[in-house]
Structure formats: C-alpha cells, structure tokens
LUMMARLUM-216154 format. One record per residue (C-alpha): residue in one letter; x, y, z. Coordinates in steps of 0.001 Angstrom, whole numbers, plus 500000, padded with zeros to 6 digits. Layout:
REM LUMMARLUM-216154
aXYZ/...
REM end
This chain:
REM LUMMARLUM-216154
q500000500000500000/g500948503626499674/q500184504937503147/f501526504685506641/v499586502224508790/e499024503266512384/s498078501014515271/g497867500991519036/g495147503529519588/g492446503130522166/s490820504574525231/v492765505300528365/q492232507076531648/a494000510362532193/g497467509794533551/g497850506467531847/p500160505328529057/l499600504292525494/r502017503222522792/l501387503870519129/s503168502258516222/c503155502779512506/v504632501017509533/a505884502927506534/p504256502460503134/r505185499128501632/r506626500756498533/m509053502852500566/i512424501162500385/l514660500841503400/s517189503452502318/t514429505991501758/f513033505369505214/w516490505673506756/g517032509067505186/a513649510498506071/q512544512590508996/t509514510722510291/a506841512110512527/w503623511728514414/y500865514232513788/r497474514514515432/q494128516034514631/c490852516509516451/p487585517689514864/a488013521256516080/t491690521650515251/q494086521616512359/r496457518709512094/e499557519472514112/l503023518030514333/v503444516240517654/a506889514704517419/s509512514002514818/i512697512010514600/g515399512514512028/s517574510014510257/g520302510581512824/g517971510168515771/k517435513824516608/t513981514334518091/n511657517289518314/y508419517646520227/t505644520134520373/e505748521963523684/s502581520425525081/v503969516870525008/k507566517446526057/g508532515208528924/r505550512941528367/f505897511551524842/t508855509759523315/i509241509110519612/s511482506342518358/r512134504481515151/d513235501042514055/n514906501454510701/a515174497735510024/k511419497333510415/k510525500705508879/t508441501520511904/v507940504566514090/h506684504483517651/l505218507005520015/q505256506191523701/m502737508420525424/n502794508719529184/s500829510833531617/l498115511296529059/k495797514246529379/r492293514763528087/e493713517346525695/d495712514595523984/t492524513090522581/a492885513056518807/v493507510899515799/y497228510283515458/y498946509868512113/c502403509093510818/n504014510953507975/l507259512592506973/v508541516085507590/p507548517846505484/q504301515944505221/y503572514044502045/r499936514111501057/t499597510606499677/y501155509027502775/w498284509869505132/g496723506695506483/q493649506030508580/g495272507121511805/a494905505779515311/q492202507155517574/v493374508042521051/t490706508913523581/v491702510063527040/s489024510249529690/s489192511957533047/
REM end
C-alpha cells in the first residue's frame, strides 16, 4: 500500500500510558526510510492537524511543547516503523494520530489511530 499504517490507539484514563506504532508504506524502500525525517501528527475535529513529534535520520527528536517530557518518539529502521510512547496522558491529547514525513507528504496519510483520554 501507499500509506503509513498506524496502530495501538484506544481509550485510556487520564494519567495512563499508550504506545502507538506505525509502519511505513510498503513501497518505501529501506534506504528511503532511513534518510527520512519521520513524525507523528494529530488532529481533532476542532483543530488543524499538528506536528506532535519528529525524529530525524540521525535520531534527533523534536516535540511540540505540550507533550515534552511525556511523549517519546522512536524508530526502528530495520522494520521501517515509528513508535510514540505516550505517558501521563491528558484529556487534551485526545485526537487521531497519524504518521508521515517532515515535510508531510499528502499521499502518505493513512487512517490514523484514535486516542481517547478520559478523566
């Protein structure tokens, strides 16, 4: 397929953890994945899609201010996967989470993973 495939979403109580994973598009070869800056984005009905966390080919990470200290992005180049460990979840984290590159590539958007945090 031509999109990232996200998994691991679900419902969780505030303060709890959740781990998301995504697999790069099947047609993306290993070397391309290795050289790409990969990222997790999120979107809720009332907001624009925003960049949550990114990780570069060399392992450098960046996070949006609201998740710093709580979320950790990682990647497994051999498996062409990207992970997002989310701890101390807040109700405001409720959204659909997507993987893509930085900059985002339109055709790579998948179905996303719904994360619902209840208080």
